[in-house]
C-alpha positions in Angstrom: 9.0 154.5 17.3 9.7 157.6 18.8 11.9 157.3 21.8 10.7 160.3 24.6 13.8 161.3 27.1 13.2 160.3 30.8 15.9 163.2 31.7 14.0 166.7 31.9 17.7 168.4 30.9 16.9 166.5 27.7 13.5 166.9 27.1 14.3 171.0 27.3 17.5 170.2 25.2 15.1 168.7 22.5 12.7 171.4 22.7 15.0 174.0 22.8 16.8 172.5 19.6 13.4 172.4 17.5 12.3 175.7 18.7 15.6 177.0 17.4 15.6 175.3 14.3 11.7 176.8 13.7 12.8 180.2 14.9 16.0 179.9 12.3 13.9 178.9 9.3 11.5 181.7 9.9 13.5 184.2 10.3 15.5 182.8 6.9 11.9 183.0 5.2 11.2 186.9 7.0 14.5 188.3 5.8 13.6 186.5 2.1 10.6 187.9 2.2 11.7 191.3 2.7 14.2 191.6 0.2 12.0 190.0 -2.3 9.9 193.0 -1.5 12.1 195.8 -2.5 11.5 194.8 -6.5 14.1 197.1 -8.1 17.7 197.2 -6.4 17.6 201.1 -7.2 14.1 201.3 -4.4 16.4 199.6 -1.7 17.6 203.4 -0.7 13.5 204.5 -1.0 11.9 201.8 0.6 14.4 199.6 3.3 14.4 198.8 5.5 10.6 197.4 5.2 8.2 196.0 8.0 8.8 192.0 7.1 12.7 193.1 6.8 12.7 193.9 10.4 10.6 191.3 11.2 13.6 189.2 10.4 16.0 191.0 12.3 14.0 190.5 15.1 13.6 186.7 14.6 17.3 186.8 14.1 17.6 188.2 17.4 15.2 185.4 19.0 17.1 182.3 17.1 20.5 183.9 18.7 19.0 183.8 22.2 17.2 180.2 21.5 20.5 179.0 19.9 22.5 180.5 23.1 20.2 178.1 25.1 20.1 175.0 23.2 24.0 175.0 23.7 23.7 175.2 26.6 21.2 172.4 27.3 23.1 170.3 25.0 26.0 170.0 26.9 23.7 169.7 30.5 21.4 166.9 28.3 25.2 165.2 26.7 26.5 164.4 30.3 23.5 162.8 31.5 24.0 159.8 29.4 20.5 158.7 28.0 20.4 159.4 24.6 21.9 157.1 22.2 24.8 157.7 20.1 23.1 158.8 17.1 20.8 160.9 19.0 24.0 162.7 20.4 25.1 163.3 17.3 22.2 164.3 15.3 21.5 167.0 18.1 25.3 168.1 18.3 25.0 169.0 14.4 21.9 170.2 14.7 23.0 173.2 17.5 26.2 173.5 15.7 24.4 174.6 12.4 22.6 177.1 14.4 26.0 178.3 16.2 27.1 178.6 13.3 24.6 180.7 11.9 24.5 182.7 14.5 27.9 183.5 14.2 27.7 184.0 10.5 25.0 186.3 10.9 26.9 188.4 14.3 30.0 189.1 12.4 28.3 190.6 9.4 26.6 193.0 11.9 23.3 191.2 10.6 22.4 190.4 14.2 20.6 193.3 15.8 18.8 196.8 14.6 22.3 198.7 13.3 20.7 199.5 10.2 18.3 202.3 11.6 
Protein backbone atom coordinates (compact mmCIF):
# COMPACT_ATOMS: atom_id res chain seq x y z
CA UNK A 1 0.00 0.00 0.00
CA UNK A 2 0.85 3.62 -0.07
CA UNK A 3 3.13 4.74 2.72
CA UNK A 4 2.67 8.32 3.87
CA UNK A 5 5.62 9.77 5.71
CA UNK A 6 4.99 11.04 9.17
CA UNK A 7 7.90 13.44 8.89
CA UNK A 8 7.04 16.90 7.48
CA UNK A 9 10.44 17.24 5.79
CA UNK A 10 9.88 13.98 3.92
CA UNK A 11 6.41 15.05 2.84
CA UNK A 12 7.76 18.36 1.56
CA UNK A 13 10.62 16.60 -0.23
CA UNK A 14 8.19 14.16 -1.87
CA UNK A 15 5.82 16.96 -2.90
CA UNK A 16 8.67 19.08 -4.29
CA UNK A 17 10.05 16.13 -6.23
CA UNK A 18 6.69 15.38 -7.79
CA UNK A 19 6.14 19.04 -8.62
CA UNK A 20 9.67 19.33 -10.01
CA UNK A 21 9.09 16.34 -12.28
CA UNK A 22 5.75 17.67 -13.49
CA UNK A 23 7.17 21.11 -14.27
CA UNK A 24 10.10 19.55 -16.17
CA UNK A 25 7.68 17.51 -18.27
CA UNK A 26 5.55 20.59 -19.01
CA UNK A 27 8.68 22.60 -19.90
CA UNK A 28 9.93 19.96 -22.32
CA UNK A 29 6.49 19.65 -23.90
CA UNK A 30 6.21 23.42 -24.36
CA UNK A 31 9.70 23.61 -25.85
CA UNK A 32 8.95 20.76 -28.27
CA UNK A 33 5.64 22.30 -29.36
CA UNK A 34 7.35 25.68 -29.71
CA UNK A 35 10.04 24.20 -31.94
CA UNK A 36 7.54 22.22 -34.02
CA UNK A 37 5.41 25.31 -34.58
CA UNK A 38 8.25 26.84 -36.59
CA UNK A 39 7.65 24.41 -39.46
CA UNK A 40 10.25 25.19 -42.10
CA UNK A 41 13.66 25.65 -40.42
CA UNK A 42 14.25 28.79 -42.52
CA UNK A 43 11.38 30.45 -40.63
CA UNK A 44 13.40 30.41 -37.43
CA UNK A 45 14.64 33.91 -38.26
CA UNK A 46 11.14 35.33 -38.76
CA UNK A 47 8.92 33.87 -36.03
CA UNK A 48 11.23 32.70 -33.29
CA UNK A 49 10.77 32.58 -30.37
CA UNK A 50 7.09 31.78 -30.44
CA UNK A 51 4.88 32.47 -27.41
CA UNK A 52 4.77 28.72 -26.70
CA UNK A 53 8.57 28.58 -26.77
CA UNK A 54 8.73 31.57 -24.42
CA UNK A 55 6.34 29.77 -22.06
CA UNK A 56 8.73 26.81 -22.21
CA UNK A 57 11.60 29.08 -21.16
CA UNK A 58 9.54 30.30 -18.19
CA UNK A 59 8.72 26.69 -17.31
CA UNK A 60 12.41 25.74 -17.45
CA UNK A 61 13.23 28.59 -15.09
CA UNK A 62 10.49 27.43 -12.72
CA UNK A 63 11.68 23.83 -13.00
CA UNK A 64 15.21 24.86 -12.02
CA UNK A 65 13.84 26.61 -8.92
CA UNK A 66 11.86 23.48 -7.96
CA UNK A 67 14.94 21.35 -8.64
CA UNK A 68 17.05 23.38 -6.22
CA UNK A 69 14.31 23.22 -3.58
CA UNK A 70 13.81 19.47 -4.11
CA UNK A 71 17.56 18.87 -3.76
CA UNK A 72 17.70 20.88 -0.53
CA UNK A 73 14.70 19.12 0.98
CA UNK A 74 16.06 15.74 -0.14
CA UNK A 75 19.15 16.31 1.97
CA UNK A 76 16.96 17.20 4.95
CA UNK A 77 14.63 14.23 4.37
CA UNK A 78 17.48 11.74 4.05
CA UNK A 79 18.74 12.79 7.44
CA UNK A 80 15.41 12.19 9.14
CA UNK A 81 15.49 8.44 8.59
CA UNK A 82 11.93 7.11 8.20
CA UNK A 83 12.01 6.35 4.46
CA UNK A 84 12.87 2.87 3.31
CA UNK A 85 16.11 2.30 1.41
CA UNK A 86 14.16 1.72 -1.80
CA UNK A 87 12.31 5.02 -1.45
CA UNK A 88 15.51 6.90 -0.61
CA UNK A 89 17.24 5.52 -3.72
CA UNK A 90 14.25 6.28 -5.94
CA UNK A 91 13.95 9.80 -4.58
CA UNK A 92 17.68 10.54 -4.96
CA UNK A 93 17.68 9.21 -8.55
CA UNK A 94 14.72 11.42 -9.54
CA UNK A 95 16.21 14.53 -7.94
CA UNK A 96 19.62 13.75 -9.47
CA UNK A 97 17.97 13.49 -12.91
CA UNK A 98 16.43 16.92 -12.36
CA UNK A 99 19.79 18.34 -11.29
CA UNK A 100 21.56 16.88 -14.32
CA UNK A 101 18.86 18.26 -16.63
CA UNK A 102 19.15 21.69 -15.03
CA UNK A 103 22.94 21.61 -15.30
CA UNK A 104 22.86 20.57 -18.98
CA UNK A 105 20.37 23.31 -19.86
CA UNK A 106 22.39 25.83 -17.84
CA UNK A 107 25.57 24.96 -19.73
CA UNK A 108 23.66 25.21 -23.04
CA UNK A 109 22.50 28.68 -21.93
CA UNK A 110 18.86 27.59 -22.10
CA UNK A 111 17.98 28.75 -18.59
CA UNK A 112 16.77 32.32 -18.57
CA UNK A 113 15.95 34.73 -21.33
CA UNK A 114 19.10 35.24 -23.35
CA UNK A 115 17.25 34.85 -26.66
CA UNK A 116 15.47 38.21 -26.74
